Each structure stands twice: as C-alpha cells, then as structure tokens.
matplotlib code that plots the C-alpha trace (Angstrom):
import matplotlib.pyplot as plt

x = [49.0, 50.5, 48.0, 50.3, 50.7, 46.8, 46.7, 48.7, 47.0, 43.9, 45.4, 46.8, 43.4, 41.2, 43.4, 43.5, 39.8, 39.4, 41.5, 39.4, 36.1, 37.0, 38.3, 35.5, 33.3, 35.6, 35.9, 32.2, 33.2, 36.2, 36.7, 34.9, 38.2, 39.7, 37.5, 38.1, 42.2, 41.4, 39.5, 42.5, 45.1, 43.1, 42.8, 46.1, 47.3, 45.1, 46.3, 49.7, 48.8, 47.3, 50.1, 53.7, 53.0, 55.4, 52.4, 48.7, 46.6, 43.0, 41.0, 38.3, 39.4, 40.9, 37.8, 36.0, 38.5, 38.9, 34.9, 34.8, 37.4, 36.2, 33.2, 34.7, 36.4, 32.9, 30.9, 31.5, 27.9, 28.0, 27.6, 28.0, 26.1, 26.4, 22.9, 23.0, 23.7, 20.9, 18.3, 19.0, 19.3, 15.8, 14.3, 15.5, 15.1, 12.0, 11.7, 12.9, 15.5, 17.2, 20.6, 23.6, 22.6, 26.0, 25.7, 28.7, 30.3, 33.6, 37.1, 40.2, 38.6, 37.0, 33.8, 34.0, 31.7, 30.0, 27.7, 25.2, 21.8, 20.9, 21.1, 21.9, 24.6, 26.8, 26.5, 26.3, 29.8, 31.5, 31.5, 32.1, 32.5, 35.6, 36.4, 37.3, 35.2, 38.4, 35.9, 32.7, 31.7, 35.7, 35.2, 37.7, 35.7, 37.9, 36.7, 33.2, 30.2, 28.4, 25.3, 26.3, 28.2, 24.5, 22.8, 25.9, 24.9, 21.5, 19.7, 18.1, 17.4, 20.2, 22.6, 26.0, 28.1, 32.2, 33.7, 37.4, 37.6, 40.1, 39.1, 39.8, 41.1, 42.5, 44.7, 45.3, 42.9, 40.5, 37.4, 34.2, 31.4, 27.6, 24.7, 21.9, 18.6, 15.4, 16.5, 14.1, 14.9, 14.6, 12.1, 12.7, 13.5, 12.6, 13.1, 13.5, 17.1, 17.8, 16.9, 13.7, 15.5, 14.2, 16.4, 15.7, 17.7, 17.4, 19.0, 17.2, 15.3, 12.6, 9.1, 8.3, 10.6, 9.8, 6.2, 7.7, 9.5, 6.8, 5.3, 8.0, 8.3, 4.6, 4.7, 8.0, 6.5, 3.7, 6.0, 7.2, 9.7, 11.4, 14.8, 15.2, 18.6, 17.8, 21.0, 21.4, 25.1, 25.4, 21.9, 22.7, 19.7, 16.7, 16.1, 16.2, 12.8, 12.4, 15.4, 13.4, 10.2, 12.0, 13.5, 9.7, 8.5, 11.5, 11.2, 8.0, 9.1, 11.8, 14.1, 15.2, 17.3, 17.6, 19.0, 20.0, 22.1, 23.2, 19.6, 17.8, 16.2, 17.0, 14.3, 13.4, 11.7, 10.5, 8.7, 5.4, 4.4, 0.9, 3.7, 5.9, 5.0, 7.7, 9.4, 11.6, 15.2, 17.2, 20.9, 21.4, 24.2, 26.0, 29.3, 30.9, 28.5, 25.7, 24.7, 21.8, 18.6, 20.4, 22.8, 19.7, 17.9, 20.8, 21.7, 18.4, 17.5, 21.0, 20.8, 17.4, 18.8, 16.1, 19.2, 22.7, 24.7, 27.4, 30.0, 31.8, 31.4, 29.4, 29.8, 28.8, 26.0, 22.6, 22.2, 19.3, 20.7, 18.6, 19.6, 20.6, 20.4, 23.2, 22.0, 23.7, 21.5, 23.2, 22.8, 25.0, 23.5, 24.7, 23.9, 21.9, 21.5, 23.0, 21.1, 22.1, 21.9, 19.8, 22.6, 24.4, 26.9, 26.6, 26.1, 27.5, 31.1, 31.6, 29.2, 27.8, 30.0, 28.9, 29.2, 30.7, 33.0, 33.7, 35.3, 33.7, 36.6, 38.2, 37.5, 39.7, 42.0, 44.4, 48.3, 50.9, 54.3, 55.1, 51.9, 50.1, 46.3, 46.0, 43.5, 40.1, 38.5, 35.4, 33.5, 33.5, 30.2, 27.4, 28.7, 25.9, 25.5, 26.2, 25.0, 27.1, 30.5, 29.9, 31.5, 29.1, 25.9, 27.9, 28.4, 24.8, 23.6, 26.3, 25.0, 21.3, 21.5, 22.9, 19.9, 16.5, 13.8]
y = [-177.1, -174.8, -172.2, -169.8, -170.9, -171.1, -167.6, -166.3, -168.3, -167.0, -163.1, -163.1, -164.5, -162.3, -159.2, -160.2, -160.8, -157.1, -155.6, -157.8, -156.1, -152.9, -152.4, -154.1, -151.6, -148.7, -149.7, -149.2, -146.2, -147.7, -150.1, -153.3, -155.4, -153.6, -156.2, -159.4, -158.5, -158.4, -161.5, -163.5, -161.7, -163.5, -166.7, -166.7, -166.0, -168.8, -171.4, -170.6, -170.9, -174.4, -176.1, -174.3, -174.0, -175.8, -178.1, -178.1, -175.8, -176.5, -174.2, -174.6, -172.9, -170.1, -169.8, -169.4, -167.3, -164.8, -164.8, -163.8, -161.2, -159.5, -159.2, -157.9, -155.7, -153.8, -154.1, -155.6, -156.8, -159.1, -162.8, -165.5, -168.7, -171.9, -173.8, -175.5, -172.2, -170.3, -172.7, -172.5, -169.0, -168.6, -170.8, -168.7, -165.6, -164.5, -167.1, -165.2, -168.1, -167.7, -166.0, -164.3, -160.6, -159.6, -157.5, -158.0, -157.3, -158.6, -157.1, -158.1, -161.6, -162.2, -161.7, -157.3, -156.8, -153.8, -153.9, -155.4, -156.2, -154.0, -156.7, -159.5, -162.5, -161.0, -157.3, -158.6, -159.9, -156.9, -157.3, -153.4, -152.6, -153.4, -157.1, -159.6, -162.8, -165.8, -168.7, -170.0, -173.3, -174.1, -172.9, -170.1, -167.2, -166.4, -166.4, -167.2, -165.6, -163.0, -164.6, -168.4, -166.6, -166.1, -169.3, -170.4, -168.2, -169.3, -172.2, -173.4, -171.3, -172.3, -173.6, -172.5, -171.3, -170.9, -167.9, -167.4, -163.7, -160.8, -157.8, -154.3, -153.6, -157.2, -158.2, -161.6, -164.2, -165.9, -168.0, -166.9, -169.0, -167.4, -169.1, -168.4, -166.3, -164.8, -161.0, -158.4, -154.7, -152.0, -149.5, -146.3, -143.8, -140.5, -138.1, -134.6, -132.6, -129.7, -126.3, -127.7, -130.5, -133.3, -136.7, -139.7, -142.9, -145.0, -148.1, -149.6, -147.7, -150.4, -149.6, -150.2, -147.8, -145.3, -145.3, -145.7, -142.2, -140.5, -141.2, -140.3, -136.8, -135.8, -136.8, -134.7, -131.5, -131.7, -131.8, -128.7, -130.1, -126.9, -128.6, -132.5, -134.1, -137.7, -140.4, -142.6, -143.7, -147.5, -147.5, -150.3, -152.0, -150.7, -150.5, -147.5, -146.8, -146.7, -144.3, -142.0, -142.9, -141.3, -138.2, -137.3, -136.8, -133.6, -132.5, -131.5, -131.1, -131.3, -134.4, -136.8, -139.3, -140.6, -144.0, -145.2, -147.8, -149.2, -150.6, -149.0, -145.5, -142.5, -142.3, -139.1, -140.0, -137.1, -135.3, -135.8, -132.8, -135.1, -136.9, -134.6, -133.6, -131.9, -128.0, -128.2, -127.3, -130.6, -132.0, -135.3, -137.5, -140.1, -142.6, -144.7, -147.6, -145.8, -147.3, -147.9, -146.5, -144.1, -142.9, -141.8, -140.2, -138.5, -137.1, -136.0, -134.2, -132.6, -131.6, -130.4, -127.8, -129.5, -130.9, -130.2, -133.6, -134.1, -136.9, -139.0, -139.9, -142.7, -146.4, -145.9, -148.8, -147.7, -149.3, -151.4, -155.1, -158.0, -161.6, -162.4, -165.7, -167.7, -170.5, -173.0, -172.5, -170.0, -166.2, -163.2, -160.7, -157.5, -153.9, -153.1, -149.1, -146.5, -144.3, -140.5, -137.8, -134.8, -133.0, -136.1, -137.9, -141.5, -142.5, -146.0, -144.8, -141.8, -142.0, -138.8, -136.0, -134.2, -130.4, -131.0, -133.3, -134.7, -138.0, -140.3, -141.0, -144.9, -147.4, -147.7, -150.9, -152.1, -152.7, -154.2, -152.9, -153.3, -151.6, -155.1, -155.4, -157.3, -159.8, -158.8, -160.7, -161.0, -161.7, -158.0, -156.4, -154.6, -150.8, -148.4, -145.2, -142.7, -139.5, -138.2, -136.5, -137.5, -135.0, -135.5, -134.8, -132.0, -130.4, -131.5, -129.0, -126.0, -126.5, -126.4, -123.2, -121.0, -122.3, -120.3, -121.7]
z = [2.7, 5.9, 7.1, 6.4, 2.8, 2.7, 4.1, 1.3, -1.3, -0.1, 0.2, -3.1, -4.6, -2.5, -4.2, -7.5, -7.4, -6.1, -8.6, -11.0, -9.9, -9.0, -12.6, -14.5, -12.6, -13.4, -16.8, -17.2, -19.1, -20.7, -23.8, -23.0, -24.3, -21.0, -18.6, -20.4, -20.7, -16.8, -17.1, -19.0, -16.5, -13.6, -15.0, -16.4, -12.4, -11.0, -13.5, -12.9, -8.9, -10.0, -12.2, -10.5, -7.2, -4.8, -4.4, -5.4, -3.6, -2.5, -5.0, -3.5, -0.1, -2.7, -4.4, -1.3, 0.4, -2.6, -2.5, 1.2, 1.0, -2.1, -0.3, 2.6, 0.4, -1.4, 2.1, 5.7, 6.2, 3.0, 3.1, 0.5, 2.1, 0.0, -1.0, 2.2, 4.3, 2.5, 3.3, 6.7, 6.6, 5.1, 7.8, 10.9, 9.0, 10.4, 13.7, 16.4, 17.4, 21.4, 20.9, 22.6, 21.1, 19.1, 16.1, 13.5, 10.7, 8.8, 9.4, 8.3, 7.4, 10.7, 12.7, 14.2, 17.1, 15.7, 19.3, 21.7, 22.1, 25.3, 28.5, 26.3, 27.3, 25.0, 27.0, 29.8, 29.5, 27.9, 24.5, 22.7, 19.7, 18.1, 19.7, 17.5, 17.2, 16.2, 16.3, 17.3, 18.2, 17.7, 14.1, 12.8, 11.5, 9.0, 5.5, 7.4, 5.6, 8.2, 7.7, 8.9, 11.8, 13.1, 12.5, 15.0, 17.5, 17.8, 19.5, 22.1, 25.4, 27.8, 25.8, 25.5, 22.9, 22.9, 21.6, 20.7, 21.6, 21.6, 23.2, 22.2, 26.0, 26.5, 23.5, 24.6, 23.1, 25.3, 25.4, 26.3, 26.8, 26.4, 27.4, 24.5, 26.0, 24.2, 23.8, 24.9, 24.4, 27.2, 27.3, 26.3, 29.5, 29.4, 33.0, 33.9, 34.2, 36.6, 33.9, 32.5, 30.0, 29.0, 28.4, 26.3, 27.0, 23.4, 23.3, 20.1, 17.3, 16.4, 15.6, 19.2, 20.8, 18.1, 19.5, 23.4, 22.4, 20.7, 24.4, 26.5, 24.4, 24.6, 28.8, 29.2, 27.1, 29.4, 32.3, 31.7, 29.2, 27.5, 26.0, 24.6, 24.7, 22.5, 23.7, 21.1, 21.8, 21.4, 19.3, 16.7, 16.2, 13.7, 10.1, 7.9, 8.0, 12.3, 11.8, 9.3, 11.7, 14.8, 12.7, 11.7, 15.2, 15.1, 11.2, 10.1, 6.5, 4.0, 2.8, 5.9, 3.9, 0.0, -0.6, -4.3, -6.1, -9.1, -9.7, -7.4, -8.7, -5.9, -3.7, -1.3, 1.7, 3.0, 6.1, 6.6, 9.4, 10.5, 12.4, 13.8, 17.5, 18.5, 17.9, 21.5, 21.1, 20.5, 21.2, 20.3, 21.8, 19.5, 19.2, 17.3, 18.6, 16.9, 13.7, 11.3, 12.1, 14.7, 12.4, 9.5, 12.2, 14.0, 10.2, 9.3, 12.2, 12.1, 8.3, 8.7, 11.8, 14.6, 16.5, 17.7, 17.1, 20.2, 21.0, 18.2, 14.7, 14.3, 12.9, 8.9, 8.6, 6.9, 3.4, 1.7, 1.7, -0.6, -0.7, -4.5, -5.2, -7.5, -10.0, -7.8, -5.0, -3.2, -2.5, -2.0, 0.7, -0.3, 0.0, -3.3, -2.2, 0.3, 2.3, 2.3, 4.2, 3.4, 2.4, 0.1, 2.1, 2.0, 5.9, 5.1, 3.5, 6.5, 9.2, 10.5, 12.2, 15.2, 14.8, 18.4, 18.8, 22.7, 22.7, 25.4, 28.6, 28.4, 30.6, 33.8, 33.1, 35.9, 34.7, 36.2, 36.5, 33.1, 31.6, 31.0, 32.0, 35.4, 35.0, 36.1, 39.7, 37.8, 34.3, 32.5, 32.9, 30.4, 30.2, 31.5, 30.7, 33.4, 33.4, 36.3, 35.0, 31.6, 29.5, 26.1, 27.9, 29.8, 26.3, 25.0, 27.7, 27.1, 23.8, 24.4, 27.2, 24.2, 22.2, 22.6, 23.8]

ax = plt.figure().add_subplot(projection="3d")
ax.plot(x, y, z, "-o")
ax.set_aspect("equal")
plt.show()
C-alpha cells in the first residue's frame, strides 16, 4: 500500500474514531442506544474498508494510526504505548538519562517543539517553539507515541541522535545531529534595574528554582527593590505543584488554582500565608513559550491581583497526567484532570492571556532576491533574553511606573 493510501486510510479511521468517542461523550446525557448505534456504524465502516477497499489494508497500522490520531485530538501530550514500549518507559521514567533537551507535544500527527531545556543541546542548536520533528533516528514521528519519542532521544552521554526537522523560520526540511548530554538548568538570576526595580530571570520552575527565586527576591528587597519584574518567557519546565509554590511567594491568601476531571473531584489549591515573602508591586513577562508550572503561577498572581501580566498568550499546558494500564500490558498516558485559574478558566484549553499584550520582535532572517531565507554560515544558536530594547520589558516598566510602590 502506498504512503498516500496509508495516510488516507489512517486519516479516515482517525476521523471515525474521533466522531465515535465525541459522540459517546456527548451522549452521556442521551439514550444509551445512540452510543451503540455509533459503535455499529464504526464497525461497519471498518469492515467495508477491509472487504471492499482497492487492496487489503494493514489493519494493525490503521488501528494504531486511529488510536494515536484520537489521542492527539483529545490531548496533544497523550501517548499510547504497547506493552514493550511501556516497559521501557517505566524503566527510564525516573532514571535521569542523558538527552537533548526537547519538550514536545503532538501536532498534525508529528512531534512539535513546545520549548527546550536551557543550555541543552537542543537549545544551543536553536530549536524553538513550533519546529516540527519529522523523524528521530530515521523513524518517522507520524503516529509515534509522544512518550516513545522521549525514549528515542535518550542515550549515552556523548552519543549522537539524528533528527529530521522543519523549522518555523526555515521551511525546507533539514537533518540535524544532536549530541546527548546530562542536563542542568541555569540558576535563577536576580539583578537591580534603574528605578529600584528588581528583575528575576527564571528559565524553569522546578522545586530548586522556586527556592532560588525566593532567595533572590529576599536579596533584592534587602538591596532596596521597590518593584519586581519576573521574566517567565520560554519557561517550560516544572510541575503544577512548583507553579503553585512560586505563586505562593507573592500571594498570601485566597485560591491560587483548582483542578478537576471526570474521575477527579474538584480540588482547590489555596495560598499559605506563611510562605508569602513579598508584597512589592510586580509585573510578570510571558510569551507563547510559557507553559505548565509558569502558566499556573502567572494566572494565580494575575487573578489574585498580585501581578500584571505583560507579553503574549501562553502555550496552554497545565494538567494532571497518569498512565492508565491496558489489558494487553500497554498503557495510555492521558490528562485525567485540568488545572483551572482562580477565576475558572481551563489553562490547557486557552492558555493565559496578559492584560497588557505586547508581541516580541521576530528574529531577523536574511533573504535572497526572491524572498527565500539565505543559508546560514553557522549553526543557529540558542536565543538569549536581551533586556536592551526589549518592548515587553519596556511595557512592564511602564505598567509598574503607574503602580503604587
């Protein structure tokens, strides 16, 4: 069967399964017979494909494509792992193996870059949000489980992994080789800007970075800071608990967030007054690369009127994920509950939109006379946060200028 035929069959199957499940979800309040009727339609279509299609399709591939397409339609961070893949996943889950530092989700069937670990091989190679990883080690990522892609990117320190990439700013496919390495996250940096404004540069919100941020805030206050700017742009690492802990440094009372799901009862996450360390007026910088813990922190600070958000809408990823085992030994890694902002918006559905929207300047790309990007003379490098002529920071300082110290 040709690749185009396979693609058509898989796409059709995916659409059918999505319709089936959507119907089942919507039909919870309708007659149960409607669900069985949809199951019958799906089974009949699959049978017709198998018996009447121009050539007999590989039903295993069709089913796998349908499963992964269904999961992507429901949750771009979901994965279906067969029994062997799930065993490998469990074996490597807590073993901090060398890797390349890519944070991925599923988009159009392929792996899409959400962000990179700071100072990682992927960051130094210039990977950015929206880049598409078409293949890993020569294996197409179309319909590849997200968690399995993570396994392929791991390996011995110093070993290489080859990726097929379509970059956002360079649409021609290219091959990139990355060298795996043990990853370490840069520490939180705090410094004083003119006007007694303390500035915090935070690249991740893990437990360690939250503690570093607390120490930096206390030092800035001791040094005379009257206002704070917290830079959470391109901050993609950290758990929801870490995002809550960071917000609690600024918020002394009230609801920071809550989460709930079909089988997860609604649970409020409230501030602990003993953990708040500052009352200074604050602005938080965010962009499309702000995700997960950083989104929870930003929304909590905004909804509790402890910070004004400046920049672009955030990525949209804040959920409780669990591995749900299957009878065949495989598993589905799925979001079982979503985190909601204090005012009731599902962060994973729409991200967090700043009250002060400011677009970041697009990187300059040299083009030829036809408008096509010119080849670069060297490998793209990790973009750095530069405060000079930064329109987002400039707007934040304006916002803080009108705030009462």
